[in-house]
C-alpha positions in Angstrom: 19.8 -15.7 -103.5 21.7 -18.1 -105.7 24.5 -17.2 -107.9 23.8 -17.0 -111.6 26.2 -16.5 -114.5 24.6 -14.6 -117.4 26.2 -14.7 -120.8 27.2 -11.3 -122.0 26.2 -12.0 -125.5 22.6 -12.9 -124.6 20.2 -9.9 -124.9 18.1 -11.5 -122.1 20.9 -11.1 -119.6 20.2 -7.4 -119.1 16.5 -8.1 -118.3 17.5 -10.9 -115.9 20.0 -8.7 -114.2 17.3 -6.0 -113.8 15.0 -8.6 -112.2 17.7 -9.5 -109.7 18.4 -5.9 -108.9 14.7 -5.1 -108.4 14.5 -8.1 -106.0 17.2 -6.6 -103.8 20.0 -8.6 -105.2 23.5 -7.7 -106.3 25.1 -8.0 -109.7 28.7 -8.1 -110.9 29.3 -6.4 -114.2 32.3 -5.4 -116.3 33.3 -1.7 -116.6 36.0 -0.2 -118.8 38.7 -1.1 -116.3 37.5 -3.5 -113.6 34.4 -5.5 -112.6 31.9 -3.7 -110.4 29.5 -4.9 -107.8 26.2 -3.1 -108.0 22.7 -2.7 -106.6 19.9 -0.2 -107.2 20.9 3.2 -105.9 17.8 3.7 -103.8 17.8 0.2 -102.1 19.3 0.7 -98.7 19.5 -3.0 -97.8 21.2 -3.9 -101.1 23.7 -1.1 -100.7 24.5 -2.3 -97.2 25.0 -5.8 -98.7 27.7 -4.3 -101.0 29.5 -2.9 -98.0 29.3 -6.2 -96.2 30.4 -8.3 -99.2 33.4 -6.0 -99.9 34.2 -5.5 -96.3 34.1 -1.8 -97.1 33.9 0.8 -94.2 30.7 2.8 -94.2 32.6 6.0 -94.2 34.0 5.2 -97.7 31.4 6.2 -100.3 30.5 4.0 -103.2 30.1 5.3 -106.8 26.8 5.5 -108.5 26.9 4.7 -112.2 24.2 6.3 -114.4 23.4 6.1 -118.1 23.4 9.8 -119.0 23.0 13.4 -117.8 19.2 13.1 -117.6 19.6 10.9 -114.5 21.6 13.5 -112.5 18.5 15.1 -110.9 17.3 11.8 -109.5 20.6 11.6 -107.4 22.0 15.0 -106.9 20.7 18.4 -105.9 21.9 21.7 -107.2 23.3 20.3 -110.4 25.2 23.1 -112.1 25.2 23.8 -115.8 28.9 22.9 -116.0 28.2 19.5 -114.5 25.4 18.9 -117.1 27.7 20.0 -119.9 30.5 17.7 -118.8 28.2 14.7 -118.3 26.6 15.3 -121.7 30.0 15.6 -123.4 31.8 12.7 -121.7 29.2 10.1 -120.8 29.2 7.3 -121.3 32.9 7.3 -120.5 35.4 7.6 -117.6 34.2 10.9 -116.0 33.3 11.0 -112.3 31.3 13.9 -111.0 30.9 14.4 -107.2 27.8 16.5 -106.5 25.6 17.3 -103.4 23.4 14.3 -102.8 19.6 14.5 -102.6 18.1 14.0 -99.1 16.1 11.0 -100.2 19.2 9.0 -101.4 20.0 6.3 -98.9 22.6 7.3 -96.3 24.6 4.2 -97.0 25.5 5.5 -100.5 27.7 8.2 -98.9 28.3 9.2 -95.3 29.1 12.7 -96.5 26.9 15.2 -98.4 28.3 14.3 -101.8 27.4 11.6 -104.3 29.5 10.6 -107.3 
């Protein structure tokens, strides 16, 4: 897949980035502190590409960024009320929650039982 630079001030850039992700591609995006490299959370091959591009060991989990607390159940099991309250209060923002991952989440996301 070729490299594209999408202008941040163009509303169509988000739609194009989503097309790239759905096709199994990777996107680089700004966060509040650094640039991130991302894929869809349920795309095993794309997640493996992140590890390869970064030279990251498979034992080191990668974070999953989500929009809001409503997405927690898609990624984690046994989400506590406290986790939901924290997410609702501080997201979007610099809060990381590490929760037990769902069985259907690709193994490459985390070698352990947690996801965050």
